[in-house]
C-alpha positions as CSV (number, residue, x, y, z in Angstrom):
1,M,-0.4,-0.3,0.0
2,E,1.2,3.7,-0.9
3,A,2.3,5.8,1.9
4,I,-0.6,7.3,4.0
5,R,0.2,11.1,5.7
6,V,-0.9,10.9,9.2
7,N,-4.3,12.2,10.5
8,S,-4.8,13.0,6.6
9,L,-8.3,11.9,5.3
10,K,-7.5,9.0,3.3
11,A,-6.1,7.7,6.8
12,W,-9.8,8.7,8.5
13,I,-11.5,7.0,5.7
14,L,-9.4,3.8,5.9
15,A,-10.3,3.6,9.8
16,A,-13.6,4.2,9.4
17,R,-14.0,1.0,7.4
18,P,-16.6,2.0,5.2
19,K,-17.3,-1.5,3.8
20,T,-18.6,-2.1,7.4
21,L,-21.3,0.1,6.9
22,T,-23.5,-2.2,5.3
23,G,-23.8,-4.3,8.7
24,A,-25.2,-1.3,10.4
25,A,-27.7,-0.6,6.9
26,V,-29.1,-4.0,7.2
27,P,-30.9,-3.9,10.4
28,V,-32.1,-0.8,9.8
29,M,-33.5,-1.4,6.0
30,M,-35.1,-4.6,7.0
31,G,-36.7,-2.9,10.6
32,L,-38.1,0.2,7.6
33,S,-39.0,-2.0,5.2
34,L,-41.3,-4.0,8.3
35,A,-42.9,-0.3,9.1
36,W,-43.6,1.0,6.1
37,V,-45.8,-2.1,5.1
38,D,-47.7,-2.5,8.7
39,T,-48.1,1.3,9.1
40,R,-49.4,1.4,5.2
41,L,-51.9,-1.6,7.0
42,T,-53.2,0.4,10.1
43,G,-53.1,3.8,8.6
44,I,-50.3,4.9,10.7
45,D,-47.7,7.7,8.9
46,F,-44.7,6.4,8.0
47,N,-41.9,8.8,9.9
48,G,-39.2,9.8,7.3
49,I,-37.2,11.8,10.0
50,A,-37.7,9.4,12.5
51,A,-36.0,7.0,9.6
52,A,-32.9,9.1,8.6
53,L,-32.4,9.4,12.1
54,C,-32.0,5.7,12.8
55,L,-29.8,4.8,9.4
56,L,-27.8,8.1,10.3
57,F,-27.0,6.2,14.3
58,A,-26.5,3.1,12.5
59,F,-23.7,4.8,10.7
60,I,-22.0,6.8,13.0
61,M,-22.0,4.2,16.3
62,Q,-20.6,1.7,13.6
63,I,-18.0,4.0,12.5
64,D,-17.6,4.9,16.7
65,A,-16.9,1.1,17.2
66,N,-14.8,0.6,14.3
67,F,-12.4,3.4,16.1
68,I,-12.7,2.0,19.4
69,N,-11.9,-1.4,17.9
70,D,-8.5,-0.3,16.1
71,Y,-7.9,1.7,19.3
72,F,-7.9,-0.2,22.2
73,D,-6.9,-3.3,20.2
74,Y,-3.8,-1.9,19.3
75,K,-3.1,-0.5,22.7
76,K,-3.4,-4.2,23.9
77,G,-1.2,-5.4,21.1
78,T,-3.9,-7.4,19.5
79,D,-2.9,-6.1,16.3
80,D,0.5,-6.5,15.3
81,E,3.0,-8.0,12.6
82,T,1.5,-10.8,12.6
83,R,-1.9,-9.4,11.9
84,L,-3.7,-11.4,8.9
85,G,-6.8,-8.7,8.3
86,P,-7.0,-5.3,6.8
87,R,-4.1,-3.0,7.9
88,R,-5.7,-1.4,11.5
89,A,-4.5,2.9,11.6
90,C,-3.4,2.9,14.9
91,A,-1.3,0.0,14.0
92,Q,-0.1,1.3,11.3
93,G,0.7,4.8,12.4
94,W,-1.7,6.5,9.8
95,V,-3.7,7.9,12.6
96,T,-1.7,8.5,16.3
97,T,-3.2,7.0,19.3
98,A,-4.1,10.9,21.1
99,A,-6.1,12.0,17.3
100,M,-8.2,8.9,17.6
101,R,-9.1,9.5,21.3
102,R,-10.3,12.6,20.2
103,A,-12.2,10.5,17.4
104,I,-14.0,8.1,19.8
105,G,-14.8,10.6,21.4
106,M,-16.6,12.9,18.8
107,T,-18.1,9.7,17.4
108,T,-19.8,8.7,20.5
109,A,-20.9,12.4,21.0
110,L,-22.0,12.4,17.7
111,A,-24.1,9.7,18.1
112,C,-25.6,10.5,20.9
113,L,-26.8,13.6,19.8
114,T,-28.1,12.0,16.7
115,G,-30.0,9.6,18.6
116,L,-31.6,12.0,21.0
117,P,-34.5,13.7,19.1
118,L,-35.4,9.6,18.8
119,V,-36.6,10.5,22.1
120,A,-39.8,12.6,20.4
121,F,-40.9,9.6,18.5
122,G,-40.3,6.4,20.7
123,G,-40.4,8.3,24.6
124,L,-37.4,8.2,26.8
125,E,-36.7,4.4,26.7
126,M,-35.0,5.9,23.5
127,V,-32.4,7.0,26.2
128,V,-31.9,4.3,27.7
129,V,-31.3,1.8,24.6
130,G,-29.0,4.9,23.3
131,L,-27.1,4.4,26.4
132,L,-26.8,0.5,26.0
133,C,-25.1,0.8,22.5
134,V,-22.3,3.1,23.2
135,V,-21.7,1.2,26.8
136,F,-21.1,-2.0,24.8
137,C,-19.6,-0.8,22.4
138,F,-16.7,0.5,24.6
139,L,-17.3,-3.2,26.2
140,Y,-17.2,-5.5,23.2
141,T,-13.9,-4.1,22.2
142,T,-12.5,-3.7,25.9
143,H,-13.7,-6.9,27.8
144,L,-16.5,-9.0,26.4
145,S,-15.0,-9.8,22.6
146,Y,-12.0,-11.3,24.3
147,L,-14.4,-13.8,26.4
148,G,-16.0,-15.1,24.1
149,L,-19.3,-13.1,23.9
150,G,-18.8,-11.0,20.5
151,D,-21.1,-12.8,19.0
152,L,-24.3,-12.4,22.0
153,L,-23.6,-8.9,21.5
154,V,-23.9,-9.2,17.8
155,L,-26.8,-10.8,18.0
156,V,-28.6,-8.1,20.9
157,F,-26.9,-5.0,18.8
158,F,-26.6,-5.8,15.4
159,G,-30.4,-7.6,15.5
160,L,-32.6,-7.3,17.9
161,V,-32.0,-3.9,18.9
162,P,-31.7,-2.4,15.5
163,V,-34.7,-3.8,13.9
164,C,-37.0,-4.0,16.5
165,C,-36.5,-0.3,17.8
166,T,-36.5,0.9,14.3
167,Y,-39.8,-0.8,13.7
168,F,-41.1,0.2,16.7
169,L,-40.6,3.8,16.8
170,Q,-42.5,3.8,13.5
171,T,-45.3,2.0,14.8
172,H,-44.8,1.9,18.6
173,T,-45.5,-1.9,18.8
174,V,-43.3,-4.7,18.2
175,T,-45.1,-8.2,16.5
176,K,-43.6,-11.4,16.7
177,E,-43.0,-11.3,12.8
178,V,-40.5,-8.5,13.4
179,V,-38.7,-10.3,16.8
180,E,-37.9,-13.0,14.4
181,S,-36.8,-11.1,11.6
182,S,-34.4,-9.4,13.9
183,L,-33.4,-12.8,15.2
184,A,-32.6,-13.6,11.3
185,C,-30.7,-10.7,10.8
186,G,-28.4,-10.7,13.3
187,M,-27.4,-14.6,12.9
188,V,-26.7,-13.0,9.2
189,I,-24.2,-10.3,10.0
190,D,-22.7,-12.5,13.3
191,T,-21.7,-15.0,10.3
192,L,-19.2,-12.1,9.3
193,L,-17.8,-12.1,12.9
194,I,-17.5,-15.9,12.9
195,V,-15.2,-15.3,9.4
196,N,-13.3,-12.8,11.4
197,N,-12.2,-14.5,14.1
198,Y,-11.9,-18.3,12.7
199,R,-8.9,-16.2,10.5
200,D,-7.7,-14.8,13.4
201,R,-8.0,-18.2,15.6
202,D,-4.0,-18.4,15.8
203,T,-3.0,-14.7,16.7
204,D,-6.3,-14.3,19.0
205,R,-5.0,-17.8,21.2
206,A,-1.4,-16.1,21.3
207,A,-2.9,-13.0,22.3
208,G,-5.0,-14.7,25.0
209,K,-8.4,-13.4,23.1
210,R,-10.9,-16.5,24.1
211,T,-13.4,-15.8,21.2
212,L,-16.3,-18.5,20.5
213,V,-14.3,-19.7,17.5
214,I,-11.4,-20.7,20.1
215,R,-13.6,-21.9,22.5
216,I,-15.6,-24.4,20.2
217,G,-13.2,-25.4,17.9
218,E,-12.4,-25.6,14.1
219,R,-14.2,-27.7,13.3
220,A,-17.7,-26.5,15.4
221,S,-17.0,-23.0,14.2
222,E,-17.2,-24.1,10.1
223,I,-20.5,-25.8,10.8
224,L,-22.0,-22.8,13.2
225,F,-21.0,-20.6,10.3
226,F,-22.9,-23.0,7.9
227,A,-25.9,-22.9,10.7
228,L,-26.4,-19.4,10.9
229,G,-27.1,-18.5,7.5
230,L,-29.1,-21.7,7.6
231,L,-31.6,-20.9,10.6
232,A,-31.8,-17.2,9.3
233,F,-33.0,-18.5,6.5
234,L,-35.9,-21.0,8.4
235,M,-36.6,-17.8,10.4
236,G,-38.5,-16.3,7.6
237,L,-40.8,-19.6,7.6
238,V,-43.3,-17.2,9.9
239,F,-43.8,-15.4,6.7
240,F,-44.1,-18.3,4.4
241,F,-47.1,-19.5,6.5
242,T,-48.8,-16.5,6.7
243,G,-49.1,-16.7,3.0
244,R,-46.1,-13.9,2.2
245,Y,-44.2,-16.0,0.1
246,F,-42.1,-13.8,-1.4
247,T,-40.4,-12.6,2.4
248,F,-40.0,-16.3,2.4
249,F,-38.6,-17.3,-1.1
250,L,-36.3,-14.1,-2.1
251,P,-33.8,-14.9,0.5
252,V,-33.2,-18.5,-0.9
253,V,-30.6,-16.6,-2.6
254,Y,-28.6,-15.6,-0.3
255,L,-28.7,-19.1,1.2
256,M,-27.2,-20.7,-2.0
257,L,-24.6,-17.7,-1.9
258,H,-23.8,-18.4,1.7
259,A,-23.4,-22.3,1.5
260,R,-21.0,-21.5,-1.7
261,T,-18.8,-19.4,0.8
262,Y,-18.9,-22.0,3.7
263,R,-17.6,-24.1,1.2
264,K,-14.6,-22.1,0.4
265,M,-13.7,-21.2,4.0
266,K,-13.6,-24.7,4.5
267,R,-11.6,-25.6,1.5
268,I,-9.1,-22.2,2.5
269,K,-8.5,-23.0,6.3
270,H,-5.6,-21.0,7.2
271,G,-4.5,-17.4,6.5
272,K,-5.0,-14.2,4.5
273,A,-6.8,-15.6,1.5
274,L,-9.6,-15.6,4.3
275,N,-10.0,-12.1,3.8
276,L,-11.5,-13.0,0.1
277,I,-14.6,-14.4,2.4
278,L,-15.0,-11.7,4.7
279,G,-15.6,-9.8,1.7
280,E,-17.7,-12.0,-0.1
281,N,-19.7,-13.1,3.2
282,A,-19.9,-9.3,3.9
283,R,-21.9,-9.4,0.5
284,N,-24.0,-12.0,1.2
285,M,-24.8,-10.0,4.5
286,F,-25.9,-6.8,2.3
287,I,-27.8,-9.2,-0.5
288,Y,-29.8,-11.4,2.7
289,G,-30.8,-7.7,3.7
290,I,-32.1,-6.3,0.2
291,L,-34.0,-9.6,-0.8
292,F,-35.7,-9.5,2.8
293,S,-37.0,-5.9,2.5
294,L,-37.8,-6.5,-1.2
295,G,-39.6,-9.6,-0.6
296,V,-41.9,-7.9,2.6
297,L,-42.6,-5.1,0.0
298,I,-43.3,-7.2,-3.2
299,D,-45.6,-9.5,-1.0
300,F,-47.5,-6.0,-0.1
301,Y,-48.0,-4.5,-3.0
302,L,-49.1,-8.2,-4.7
303,R,-52.1,-8.3,-1.6
């Protein structure tokens, strides 16, 4: 990679990891598609401002999480010369630690300011949700990911919380279909973490980072990776049994792509080549969100 000037715009763009924003967009996209349909059916006005704030909050929190991860993994020594994944800003000297600390403070504050107006749409409980997002954003990198709890946090904060809250802010209720969709979303996004930790299992073990992949082993992690995608697809049966066939069947394309990625991951096993699987899996995840949301809308307009 060409030389990057310290604290330059390019350095900050790399530190923000723009490709990870799809992980923030998918849960909000799913929640909004479900909310759009149900507000049309119930006669409730769909609030575009609340929708935009949800998406913006998700994006800022994702960037904040990336900055926190970059800084604290560097300070803990997890990101060193043995790293197999994409290079990190602090470890490479692209961004100084002092500048990263300031950036973390700024993005955390900006996320809070962006989320605060949602109180007007969802009540004071939105403050609690926002604070939990911020607190666990820090706890994930500093403690919980080292204890093998990262996957649980992904299920909650990339599944249950964003999908259900996005829907709730529009409808002031949460349905069984929304909860099941949020769990499916969390499972799909967790496959990205599984691949990341599968790639880094040797270096994480050496650094004392006890991820779920290390705890259950290589073969079980491969099975879990495939099972998460399959189970996420099967969660869509709740729509099949209520006659919303496109919502169920369109994500079969995702399942096919997921199965192919699973086979490639098993074949590669080790090394930097798994970064290709990481990128492929991120694509699959985004395709899932698009197909699910498209299915929800098609089923509504074909009624």
